[in-house]
C-alpha positions in Angstrom: -4.1 4.1 18.7 -7.7 3.4 19.5 -8.7 0.9 22.5 -11.3 -0.2 20.3 -11.2 -3.4 18.9 -11.3 -3.8 15.0 -15.1 -5.4 14.0 -15.2 -9.1 12.4 -15.6 -7.3 9.1 -12.7 -5.4 9.4 -10.6 -8.4 10.6 -11.9 -10.5 7.6 -10.9 -7.8 5.2 -7.2 -7.6 6.5 -6.8 -11.2 6.5 -8.4 -11.4 3.0 -5.8 -8.6 1.7 -2.8 -10.3 3.4 -3.6 -13.7 1.5 -4.4 -12.2 -1.7 -1.6 -10.2 -1.7 1.1 -10.7 -4.8 4.4 -9.4 -6.0 4.0 -8.0 -9.5 6.8 -8.7 -11.8 5.1 -7.7 -15.1 3.3 -4.7 -15.8 0.9 -3.6 -18.3 2.4 -1.6 -21.3 1.4 2.2 -21.0 -0.4 1.4 -17.6 -1.3 4.9 -16.0 -1.7 5.2 -12.3 -4.1 8.1 -12.0 -2.4 11.1 -9.3 -5.0 10.4 -7.0 -4.6 6.6 -6.8 -0.9 7.2 -6.3 -1.5 9.7 -3.8 -3.4 7.5 -1.5 -1.1 4.4 -2.0 1.7 6.6 -1.1 -0.2 8.0 2.0 -0.5 4.1 3.0 2.8 3.1 2.4 3.9 6.2 4.7 1.6 4.8 7.5 3.6 1.2 7.2 5.5 0.6 10.0 9.1 0.3 10.1 11.9 -0.3 12.4 12.3 2.6 14.9 9.7 4.7 12.3 12.7 5.3 10.5 10.7 4.7 6.9 14.0 3.9 5.2 12.2 3.6 1.6 12.2 5.7 -1.2 9.4 6.0 -4.0 10.4 6.8 -7.5 7.7 7.8 -10.2 8.7 6.8 -13.6 6.5 8.3 -16.5 8.5 7.9 -19.5 9.3 4.8 -21.4 
């Protein structure tokens, strides 16, 4: 953890992401997530906080209808 404060632009970006977050319950048929995007998403998910750093989640990638 750094002692540096986040810039005003960085703070605005975080608050924007939080306020615009939506749950997705409908998906685009045939939508494919490129491998590099999936890797970036998983890296971010693994960095997310969890109680006691237990990271109890599981990720499942389904590639076949």
